[in-house]
MIFILUM-67729 format. One record per residue (C-alpha): residue in three letters; residue number from 1; x, y, z. Coordinates in pm, whole numbers, plus 32768, in hexadecimal, padded with zeros to 4 digits. Layout:
// residues N
<pt><rest>ALA</rest><nr>NUM</nr><c1>X</c1><c2>Y</c2><c3>Z</c3></pt>
...
This chain:
// residues 114
<pt><rest>MET</rest><nr>1</nr><c1>4685</c1><c2>4160</c2><c3>4216</c3></pt>
<pt><rest>TRP</rest><nr>2</nr><c1>47FC</c1><c2>41A6</c2><c3>4207</c3></pt>
<pt><rest>SER</rest><nr>3</nr><c1>47FF</c1><c2>415F</c2><c3>4093</c3></pt>
<pt><rest>LYS</rest><nr>4</nr><c1>4740</c1><c2>42A5</c2><c3>4062</c3></pt>
<pt><rest>ILE</rest><nr>5</nr><c1>4856</c1><c2>4373</c2><c3>40FF</c3></pt>
<pt><rest>PRO</rest><nr>6</nr><c1>496A</c1><c2>43DA</c2><c3>400D</c3></pt>
<pt><rest>LEU</rest><nr>7</nr><c1>4AD3</c1><c2>43AB</c2><c3>4072</c3></pt>
<pt><rest>LEU</rest><nr>8</nr><c1>4B15</c1><c2>4521</c2><c3>4070</c3></pt>
<pt><rest>LEU</rest><nr>9</nr><c1>4A1F</c1><c2>45C9</c2><c3>4159</c3></pt>
<pt><rest>THR</rest><nr>10</nr><c1>49F0</c1><c2>472C</c2><c3>41BC</c3></pt>
<pt><rest>LYS</rest><nr>11</nr><c1>4A00</c1><c2>475C</c2><c3>4333</c3></pt>
<pt><rest>PRO</rest><nr>12</nr><c1>48B5</c1><c2>46F7</c2><c3>43CD</c3></pt>
<pt><rest>LEU</rest><nr>13</nr><c1>47E6</c1><c2>47D0</c2><c3>44AF</c3></pt>
<pt><rest>VAL</rest><nr>14</nr><c1>476B</c1><c2>4737</c2><c3>45F3</c3></pt>
<pt><rest>LYS</rest><nr>15</nr><c1>460A</c1><c2>47A4</c2><c3>4645</c3></pt>
<pt><rest>VAL</rest><nr>16</nr><c1>450A</c1><c2>473E</c2><c3>4748</c3></pt>
<pt><rest>TYR</rest><nr>17</nr><c1>43AD</c1><c2>46FD</c2><c3>46C2</c3></pt>
<pt><rest>SER</rest><nr>18</nr><c1>4275</c1><c2>46E9</c2><c3>4796</c3></pt>
<pt><rest>SER</rest><nr>19</nr><c1>4140</c1><c2>461A</c2><c3>4757</c3></pt>
<pt><rest>GLU</rest><nr>20</nr><c1>4021</c1><c2>4591</c2><c3>4823</c3></pt>
<pt><rest>LEU</rest><nr>21</nr><c1>410B</c1><c2>4472</c2><c3>4880</c3></pt>
<pt><rest>GLY</rest><nr>22</nr><c1>4213</c1><c2>4559</c2><c3>4912</c3></pt>
<pt><rest>GLU</rest><nr>23</nr><c1>4358</c1><c2>45F8</c2><c3>48A2</c3></pt>
<pt><rest>TYR</rest><nr>24</nr><c1>4466</c1><c2>4544</c2><c3>47DF</c3></pt>
<pt><rest>PRO</rest><nr>25</nr><c1>45B2</c1><c2>45AE</c2><c3>4745</c3></pt>
<pt><rest>VAL</rest><nr>26</nr><c1>45EA</c1><c2>4588</c2><c3>45D2</c3></pt>
<pt><rest>LEU</rest><nr>27</nr><c1>4701</c1><c2>45C4</c2><c3>44DA</c3></pt>
<pt><rest>VAL</rest><nr>28</nr><c1>46A2</c1><c2>46A4</c2><c3>43BA</c3></pt>
<pt><rest>PHE</rest><nr>29</nr><c1>4775</c1><c2>4678</c2><c3>4280</c3></pt>
<pt><rest>LEU</rest><nr>30</nr><c1>4735</c1><c2>4790</c2><c3>418B</c3></pt>
<pt><rest>ASN</rest><nr>31</nr><c1>4737</c1><c2>46A0</c2><c3>4064</c3></pt>
<pt><rest>GLU</rest><nr>32</nr><c1>4692</c1><c2>4570</c2><c3>4106</c3></pt>
<pt><rest>GLY</rest><nr>33</nr><c1>4587</c1><c2>45E1</c2><c3>41F8</c3></pt>
<pt><rest>ILE</rest><nr>34</nr><c1>4564</c1><c2>4565</c2><c3>435D</c3></pt>
<pt><rest>ILE</rest><nr>35</nr><c1>45FE</c1><c2>4438</c2><c3>440D</c3></pt>
<pt><rest>LYS</rest><nr>36</nr><c1>4592</c1><c2>43EF</c2><c3>4573</c3></pt>
<pt><rest>MET</rest><nr>37</nr><c1>46C8</c1><c2>43CC</c2><c3>464C</c3></pt>
<pt><rest>ASP</rest><nr>38</nr><c1>4625</c1><c2>42AC</c2><c3>4705</c3></pt>
<pt><rest>THR</rest><nr>39</nr><c1>461F</c1><c2>41E3</c2><c3>45C1</c3></pt>
<pt><rest>ILE</rest><nr>40</nr><c1>4793</c1><c2>41FE</c2><c3>4572</c3></pt>
<pt><rest>LYS</rest><nr>41</nr><c1>4828</c1><c2>40A2</c2><c3>4554</c3></pt>
<pt><rest>VAL</rest><nr>42</nr><c1>4955</c1><c2>40A5</c2><c3>463C</c3></pt>
<pt><rest>ALA</rest><nr>43</nr><c1>4A6E</c1><c2>3FAB</c2><c3>45FA</c3></pt>
<pt><rest>LYS</rest><nr>44</nr><c1>4B2A</c1><c2>3FF4</c2><c3>473E</c3></pt>
<pt><rest>THR</rest><nr>45</nr><c1>4AF4</c1><c2>40C0</c2><c3>487B</c3></pt>
<pt><rest>LEU</rest><nr>46</nr><c1>4C18</c1><c2>415C</c2><c3>4935</c3></pt>
<pt><rest>ASP</rest><nr>47</nr><c1>4BDD</c1><c2>41C2</c2><c3>4AA0</c3></pt>
<pt><rest>ALA</rest><nr>48</nr><c1>4CBC</c1><c2>42F1</c2><c3>4ADF</c3></pt>
<pt><rest>LYS</rest><nr>49</nr><c1>4BF1</c1><c2>437D</c2><c3>4C01</c3></pt>
<pt><rest>GLY</rest><nr>50</nr><c1>4CCB</c1><c2>441A</c2><c3>4D0D</c3></pt>
<pt><rest>LEU</rest><nr>51</nr><c1>4DF5</c1><c2>4443</c2><c3>4C22</c3></pt>
<pt><rest>GLU</rest><nr>52</nr><c1>4E83</c1><c2>459D</c2><c3>4BDD</c3></pt>
<pt><rest>CYS</rest><nr>53</nr><c1>4F37</c1><c2>462A</c2><c3>4AAF</c3></pt>
<pt><rest>PRO</rest><nr>54</nr><c1>4FEB</c1><c2>4595</c2><c3>49F4</c3></pt>
<pt><rest>MET</rest><nr>55</nr><c1>4F80</c1><c2>4437</c2><c3>4A5D</c3></pt>
<pt><rest>PRO</rest><nr>56</nr><c1>4E24</c1><c2>442A</c2><c3>49B6</c3></pt>
<pt><rest>LEU</rest><nr>57</nr><c1>4EC2</c1><c2>4484</c2><c3>4868</c3></pt>
<pt><rest>LEU</rest><nr>58</nr><c1>4FE3</c1><c2>4391</c2><c3>4890</c3></pt>
<pt><rest>LYS</rest><nr>59</nr><c1>4EF7</c1><c2>4275</c2><c3>48EC</c3></pt>
<pt><rest>ALA</rest><nr>60</nr><c1>4E13</c1><c2>42D0</c2><c3>47C6</c3></pt>
<pt><rest>LYS</rest><nr>61</nr><c1>4F3C</c1><c2>42BD</c2><c3>46D7</c3></pt>
<pt><rest>LYS</rest><nr>62</nr><c1>4F8F</c1><c2>4161</c2><c3>4753</c3></pt>
<pt><rest>ALA</rest><nr>63</nr><c1>4E25</c1><c2>40E8</c2><c3>4752</c3></pt>
<pt><rest>ILE</rest><nr>64</nr><c1>4DDB</c1><c2>415F</c2><c3>45F1</c3></pt>
<pt><rest>GLU</rest><nr>65</nr><c1>4F0B</c1><c2>40A4</c2><c3>4568</c3></pt>
<pt><rest>ALA</rest><nr>66</nr><c1>4E51</c1><c2>3F5E</c2><c3>45AA</c3></pt>
<pt><rest>LEU</rest><nr>67</nr><c1>4D25</c1><c2>3FCA</c2><c3>44D9</c3></pt>
<pt><rest>GLU</rest><nr>68</nr><c1>4CF2</c1><c2>3FAD</c2><c3>4363</c3></pt>
<pt><rest>SER</rest><nr>69</nr><c1>4CAE</c1><c2>40DA</c2><c3>4289</c3></pt>
<pt><rest>GLY</rest><nr>70</nr><c1>4B43</c1><c2>4148</c2><c3>42AC</c3></pt>
<pt><rest>GLN</rest><nr>71</nr><c1>4B11</c1><c2>40B7</c2><c3>4408</c3></pt>
<pt><rest>VAL</rest><nr>72</nr><c1>4AAC</c1><c2>4199</c2><c3>4528</c3></pt>
<pt><rest>LEU</rest><nr>73</nr><c1>4B5E</c1><c2>41CA</c2><c3>4674</c3></pt>
<pt><rest>GLU</rest><nr>74</nr><c1>4A91</c1><c2>4249</c2><c3>479A</c3></pt>
<pt><rest>ILE</rest><nr>75</nr><c1>4B58</c1><c2>42F6</c2><c3>48AB</c3></pt>
<pt><rest>LEU</rest><nr>76</nr><c1>4AC5</c1><c2>4332</c2><c3>4A05</c3></pt>
<pt><rest>GLY</rest><nr>77</nr><c1>4B7A</c1><c2>444F</c2><c3>4AB0</c3></pt>
<pt><rest>THR</rest><nr>78</nr><c1>4B6C</c1><c2>455F</c2><c3>4BB5</c3></pt>
<pt><rest>ASP</rest><nr>79</nr><c1>4C86</c1><c2>4643</c2><c3>4B3A</c3></pt>
<pt><rest>GLU</rest><nr>80</nr><c1>4BFB</c1><c2>478A</c2><c3>4AAD</c3></pt>
<pt><rest>GLY</rest><nr>81</nr><c1>4D37</c1><c2>47B4</c2><c3>49DB</c3></pt>
<pt><rest>SER</rest><nr>82</nr><c1>4CD9</c1><c2>4682</c2><c3>490E</c3></pt>
<pt><rest>ARG</rest><nr>83</nr><c1>4BC6</c1><c2>4752</c2><c3>486C</c3></pt>
<pt><rest>ILE</rest><nr>84</nr><c1>4CDC</c1><c2>4813</c2><c3>47BF</c3></pt>
<pt><rest>ASP</rest><nr>85</nr><c1>4DEF</c1><c2>470C</c2><c3>47AC</c3></pt>
<pt><rest>LEU</rest><nr>86</nr><c1>4D2C</c1><c2>45EF</c2><c3>4709</c3></pt>
<pt><rest>PRO</rest><nr>87</nr><c1>4C91</c1><c2>46B4</c2><c3>45E5</c3></pt>
<pt><rest>GLY</rest><nr>88</nr><c1>4DE1</c1><c2>475A</c2><c3>459D</c3></pt>
<pt><rest>TRP</rest><nr>89</nr><c1>4E97</c1><c2>460E</c2><c3>459D</c3></pt>
<pt><rest>CYS</rest><nr>90</nr><c1>4D91</c1><c2>4573</c2><c3>44B7</c3></pt>
<pt><rest>GLU</rest><nr>91</nr><c1>4DB9</c1><c2>468D</c2><c3>43C0</c3></pt>
<pt><rest>ARG</rest><nr>92</nr><c1>4F35</c1><c2>466B</c2><c3>43BF</c3></pt>
<pt><rest>VAL</rest><nr>93</nr><c1>4F41</c1><c2>44F1</c2><c3>438E</c3></pt>
<pt><rest>GLY</rest><nr>94</nr><c1>4E15</c1><c2>44B8</c2><c3>42AA</c3></pt>
<pt><rest>HIS</rest><nr>95</nr><c1>4D0D</c1><c2>4429</c2><c3>4394</c3></pt>
<pt><rest>THR</rest><nr>96</nr><c1>4BAA</c1><c2>44B7</c2><c3>43A9</c3></pt>
<pt><rest>PHE</rest><nr>97</nr><c1>4B43</c1><c2>4552</c2><c3>44F2</c3></pt>
<pt><rest>MET</rest><nr>98</nr><c1>49D2</c1><c2>44FC</c2><c3>44F5</c3></pt>
<pt><rest>GLY</rest><nr>99</nr><c1>496F</c1><c2>45BD</c2><c3>462B</c3></pt>
<pt><rest>VAL</rest><nr>100</nr><c1>4955</c1><c2>45C4</c2><c3>47A1</c3></pt>
<pt><rest>LYS</rest><nr>101</nr><c1>482B</c1><c2>4577</c2><c3>487D</c3></pt>
<pt><rest>GLU</rest><nr>102</nr><c1>481D</c1><c2>4605</c2><c3>49DD</c3></pt>
<pt><rest>GLU</rest><nr>103</nr><c1>47AC</c1><c2>450A</c2><c3>4AE1</c3></pt>
<pt><rest>THR</rest><nr>104</nr><c1>478E</c1><c2>4540</c2><c3>4C57</c3></pt>
<pt><rest>HIS</rest><nr>105</nr><c1>48F3</c1><c2>4575</c2><c3>4CD5</c3></pt>
<pt><rest>TYR</rest><nr>106</nr><c1>49A2</c1><c2>4502</c2><c3>4B94</c3></pt>
<pt><rest>PHE</rest><nr>107</nr><c1>49B0</c1><c2>4523</c2><c3>4A19</c3></pt>
<pt><rest>LYS</rest><nr>108</nr><c1>498B</c1><c2>4428</c2><c3>48FF</c3></pt>
<pt><rest>PHE</rest><nr>109</nr><c1>4A69</c1><c2>4471</c2><c3>47D4</c3></pt>
<pt><rest>TYR</rest><nr>110</nr><c1>4A3E</c1><c2>43C1</c2><c3>4684</c3></pt>
<pt><rest>ILE</rest><nr>111</nr><c1>4B5A</c1><c2>439A</c2><c3>458A</c3></pt>
<pt><rest>LYS</rest><nr>112</nr><c1>4B44</c1><c2>42E6</c2><c3>443B</c3></pt>
<pt><rest>LYS</rest><nr>113</nr><c1>4C92</c1><c2>4257</c2><c3>43CF</c3></pt>
<pt><rest>GLY</rest><nr>114</nr><c1>4D0E</c1><c2>42DF</c2><c3>4284</c3></pt>
């Protein structure tokens, strides 16, 4: 599936689609169609729940260093500021911010290493 996604992506839109089976979040890439967030192959998960700015970003920087280009880091966090900090950091350093999924009491962020 990842081979279909070009290295340079436009920013995805995160939408929630409903069907008879329930609601599910998806990433919508303007040039590639829809990717279900639940099908993203995660190489590493970082639990940053309970941490406040700037710690989620600092831990994400360290965690993504261990990944190879193209691998995905999933970050679990509770800090609202990460919704701004992580996409901005990705844009500055060349990673792809794939989206955020809201769970009960925390967020799941997805970053593809550039």
